[in-house]
C-alpha positions, 0 to 999 in steps of 0.5 A, a space after each residue: 499499500 502507497 502512503 499519501 506522504 510516500 507520494 510527496 517529496 520530502 522537500 515538501 514536507 519540510 516546508 509544510 512542517 517549517 509553515 507550521 512552525 512558524 504559525 505556531 511561534 508567531 503570534 497573529 497580527 491583527 489587521 490593520 482596520 482593527 488598530 483604527 478603531 477608538 483607544 480603549 478606555 483607561 482603567 479606572 484606577 489608573 485614571 484615579 492614580 493619574 489624577 492624584 498625582 496631577 493633584 499632588 503635583 499642583 501644590 504651593 511648596 510653600 503652605 503645601 496647599 492646593 495651588 490657588 492663585 499660581 504665580 512663577 518667579 523668574 527661576 520658575 519655581 510656581 507658589 500661591 500668590 499669598 504665599 509670594 508675597 507673604 515671603 518677600 515681606 517677611 523672609 530672613 535677610 540674605 548677607 548683602 542686606 546686612 548694611 540695610 536698617 529694617 528699623 530706620 530705612 522706610 523703604 527697606 522692603 523696596 531695597 532688600 534682596 528678594 529670594 525664591 523660597 524653594 532654591 533662594 535664587 535671587 529674584 528681580 523681577 516680579 512673579 508672573 501669573 500663570 494663566 494656563 495653570 490657573 484655568 488647569 486648576 479650575 477643572 481639577 478643583 480641590 475637594 476641600 477647598 482650602 479657605 484658610 488661604 485667602 483669595 487675593 485681589 489682583 490689582 495693576 500695583 500689585 507689587 508696588 510695595 516689594 519691588 523697586 520697579 514699581 516704587 510710586 513715583 514721588 514728585 519733585 519738591 517744590 521750594 516754598 521760600 525763595 533759595 538763600 544767597 551763597 554770600 548771605 545777603 538775603 534771598 535771591 529773586 529771579 531775574 527777568 531777561 
Protein backbone atom coordinates (compact mmCIF):
# COMPACT_ATOMS: atom_id res chain seq x y z
CA UNK A 1 0.00 0.00 0.00
CA UNK A 2 1.26 3.41 -0.89
CA UNK A 3 0.93 6.15 1.70
CA UNK A 4 0.19 9.75 0.93
CA UNK A 5 3.46 10.92 2.48
CA UNK A 6 5.43 8.75 0.10
CA UNK A 7 3.84 10.53 -2.90
CA UNK A 8 4.84 14.03 -1.60
CA UNK A 9 8.50 14.81 -2.07
CA UNK A 10 10.53 15.18 1.14
CA UNK A 11 11.39 18.82 0.43
CA UNK A 12 7.70 19.74 0.32
CA UNK A 13 7.07 17.90 3.59
CA UNK A 14 9.84 19.93 5.30
CA UNK A 15 8.42 23.17 3.92
CA UNK A 16 4.97 22.31 5.28
CA UNK A 17 6.44 21.50 8.70
CA UNK A 18 8.42 24.79 8.69
CA UNK A 19 5.27 26.76 7.90
CA UNK A 20 3.41 25.00 10.73
CA UNK A 21 6.31 25.77 13.08
CA UNK A 22 6.33 29.46 12.09
CA UNK A 23 2.56 29.69 12.46
CA UNK A 24 2.78 28.28 15.99
CA UNK A 25 5.70 30.51 17.02
CA UNK A 26 4.39 33.87 15.72
CA UNK A 27 1.09 35.12 17.08
CA UNK A 28 -1.32 36.47 14.55
CA UNK A 29 -0.95 40.20 13.95
CA UNK A 30 -4.16 42.22 14.14
CA UNK A 31 -5.37 43.60 10.89
CA UNK A 32 -4.77 47.29 10.24
CA UNK A 33 -8.51 47.98 10.32
CA UNK A 34 -8.64 46.82 13.93
CA UNK A 35 -5.91 49.32 14.92
CA UNK A 36 -7.86 52.28 13.61
CA UNK A 37 -10.69 51.85 16.10
CA UNK A 38 -11.17 53.88 19.28
CA UNK A 39 -8.50 53.73 21.97
CA UNK A 40 -9.28 51.39 24.83
CA UNK A 41 -10.73 52.98 27.94
CA UNK A 42 -8.18 53.45 30.73
CA UNK A 43 -8.63 51.40 33.84
CA UNK A 44 -10.54 53.35 36.53
CA UNK A 45 -7.74 52.84 39.05
CA UNK A 46 -5.13 54.12 36.56
CA UNK A 47 -7.23 57.22 35.92
CA UNK A 48 -7.63 57.84 39.66
CA UNK A 49 -3.89 57.40 40.22
CA UNK A 50 -3.08 59.80 37.39
CA UNK A 51 -5.57 62.36 38.71
CA UNK A 52 -4.16 62.12 42.25
CA UNK A 53 -0.59 62.45 40.96
CA UNK A 54 -1.56 65.60 39.07
CA UNK A 55 -3.26 67.06 42.16
CA UNK A 56 -0.18 66.29 44.28
CA UNK A 57 2.05 68.14 41.84
CA UNK A 58 -0.20 71.22 41.83
CA UNK A 59 0.61 72.26 45.37
CA UNK A 60 2.38 75.31 46.75
CA UNK A 61 5.81 74.51 48.21
CA UNK A 62 5.38 77.15 50.93
CA UNK A 63 1.97 76.33 52.44
CA UNK A 64 1.79 72.77 50.98
CA UNK A 65 -1.80 73.43 49.98
CA UNK A 66 -3.49 73.10 46.61
CA UNK A 67 -2.48 76.06 44.39
CA UNK A 68 -5.12 78.79 44.40
CA UNK A 69 -3.50 81.71 42.56
CA UNK A 70 -0.39 80.32 40.84
CA UNK A 71 2.49 82.71 40.17
CA UNK A 72 5.90 81.80 38.76
CA UNK A 73 9.25 83.30 39.79
CA UNK A 74 11.99 84.05 37.27
CA UNK A 75 13.70 80.80 38.40
CA UNK A 76 10.62 78.81 37.30
CA UNK A 77 9.21 77.75 40.68
CA UNK A 78 5.47 78.17 41.20
CA UNK A 79 3.73 79.31 44.40
CA UNK A 80 0.47 80.79 45.64
CA UNK A 81 0.41 84.55 45.22
CA UNK A 82 -0.23 85.20 48.91
CA UNK A 83 2.62 82.87 49.95
CA UNK A 84 5.06 84.63 47.61
CA UNK A 85 4.01 88.04 48.83
CA UNK A 86 4.43 87.02 52.48
CA UNK A 87 7.81 85.43 51.72
CA UNK A 88 9.15 88.54 49.99
CA UNK A 89 8.12 90.73 52.92
CA UNK A 90 9.03 88.42 55.84
CA UNK A 91 11.92 86.25 54.61
CA UNK A 92 15.16 86.41 56.58
CA UNK A 93 17.65 88.93 55.16
CA UNK A 94 20.53 87.77 53.01
CA UNK A 95 24.20 88.61 53.60
CA UNK A 96 24.07 91.30 50.92
CA UNK A 97 21.32 93.06 52.92
CA UNK A 98 23.30 93.39 56.18
CA UNK A 99 24.00 97.09 55.54
CA UNK A 100 20.25 97.86 55.44
CA UNK A 101 18.42 98.98 58.57
CA UNK A 102 14.99 97.30 58.74
CA UNK A 103 13.79 99.64 61.49
CA UNK A 104 15.30 102.92 60.34
CA UNK A 105 14.77 102.66 56.59
CA UNK A 106 11.13 103.12 55.54
CA UNK A 107 12.04 101.72 52.11
CA UNK A 108 13.68 98.59 53.55
CA UNK A 109 11.37 96.17 51.72
CA UNK A 110 12.08 97.87 48.37
CA UNK A 111 15.86 97.80 48.87
CA UNK A 112 16.35 94.31 50.27
CA UNK A 113 17.04 91.30 48.07
CA UNK A 114 14.18 88.96 47.24
CA UNK A 115 14.80 85.23 46.87
CA UNK A 116 12.83 82.20 45.74
CA UNK A 117 11.41 80.34 48.77
CA UNK A 118 12.41 77.02 47.19
CA UNK A 119 15.85 77.42 45.59
CA UNK A 120 16.92 80.79 47.11
CA UNK A 121 17.76 82.26 43.68
CA UNK A 122 17.75 86.06 43.74
CA UNK A 123 14.53 87.38 42.20
CA UNK A 124 14.80 90.80 40.55
CA UNK A 125 11.54 90.85 38.60
CA UNK A 126 8.06 90.42 40.01
CA UNK A 127 6.48 86.97 39.64
CA UNK A 128 4.05 86.47 36.77
CA UNK A 129 0.61 84.85 36.88
CA UNK A 130 0.24 81.40 35.29
CA UNK A 131 -3.09 81.69 33.50
CA UNK A 132 -2.95 78.23 31.89
CA UNK A 133 -2.28 76.52 35.22
CA UNK A 134 -5.02 78.63 36.80
CA UNK A 135 -7.53 77.33 34.22
CA UNK A 136 -6.32 73.77 34.83
CA UNK A 137 -6.86 74.24 38.55
CA UNK A 138 -10.42 75.37 37.90
CA UNK A 139 -11.07 72.11 36.04
CA UNK A 140 -9.41 69.85 38.61
CA UNK A 141 -10.76 71.69 41.63
CA UNK A 142 -10.01 70.97 45.24
CA UNK A 143 -12.47 68.78 47.07
CA UNK A 144 -11.48 70.27 50.42
CA UNK A 145 -11.39 73.82 48.95
CA UNK A 146 -8.89 75.09 51.50
CA UNK A 147 -10.33 78.47 52.43
CA UNK A 148 -7.59 79.19 54.97
CA UNK A 149 -5.56 80.82 52.19
CA UNK A 150 -7.40 83.96 51.10
CA UNK A 151 -7.79 84.91 47.47
CA UNK A 152 -6.00 88.19 46.78
CA UNK A 153 -7.65 90.78 44.60
CA UNK A 154 -5.19 91.40 41.77
CA UNK A 155 -4.49 95.08 41.24
CA UNK A 156 -2.26 96.69 38.60
CA UNK A 157 0.19 97.85 41.29
CA UNK A 158 0.24 94.54 43.16
CA UNK A 159 4.01 94.57 43.68
CA UNK A 160 4.41 98.32 44.37
CA UNK A 161 5.35 97.74 48.00
CA UNK A 162 7.84 94.96 47.29
CA UNK A 163 9.78 95.51 44.04
CA UNK A 164 11.54 98.85 43.54
CA UNK A 165 10.58 99.18 39.87
CA UNK A 166 6.97 99.41 41.04
CA UNK A 167 7.77 102.05 43.64
CA UNK A 168 5.49 105.08 43.27
CA UNK A 169 7.17 108.05 41.64
CA UNK A 170 7.72 110.91 44.06
CA UNK A 171 6.86 114.38 42.88
CA UNK A 172 9.83 116.76 42.88
CA UNK A 173 9.88 118.94 45.96
CA UNK A 174 8.90 122.53 45.31
CA UNK A 175 10.58 125.22 47.32
CA UNK A 176 8.16 127.23 49.40
CA UNK A 177 10.71 129.94 50.18
CA UNK A 178 13.20 131.43 47.78
CA UNK A 179 16.73 130.03 48.01
CA UNK A 180 19.21 131.94 50.12
CA UNK A 181 22.15 133.74 48.52
CA UNK A 182 25.39 131.79 49.03
CA UNK A 183 27.10 135.02 50.14
CA UNK A 184 24.51 135.57 52.85
CA UNK A 185 22.95 138.75 51.39
CA UNK A 186 19.39 137.50 51.56
CA UNK A 187 17.02 135.60 49.30
CA UNK A 188 17.68 135.51 45.59
CA UNK A 189 15.04 136.88 43.29
CA UNK A 190 14.51 135.58 39.78
CA UNK A 191 16.11 137.81 37.17
CA UNK A 192 13.96 138.74 34.21
CA UNK A 193 15.67 139.15 30.84
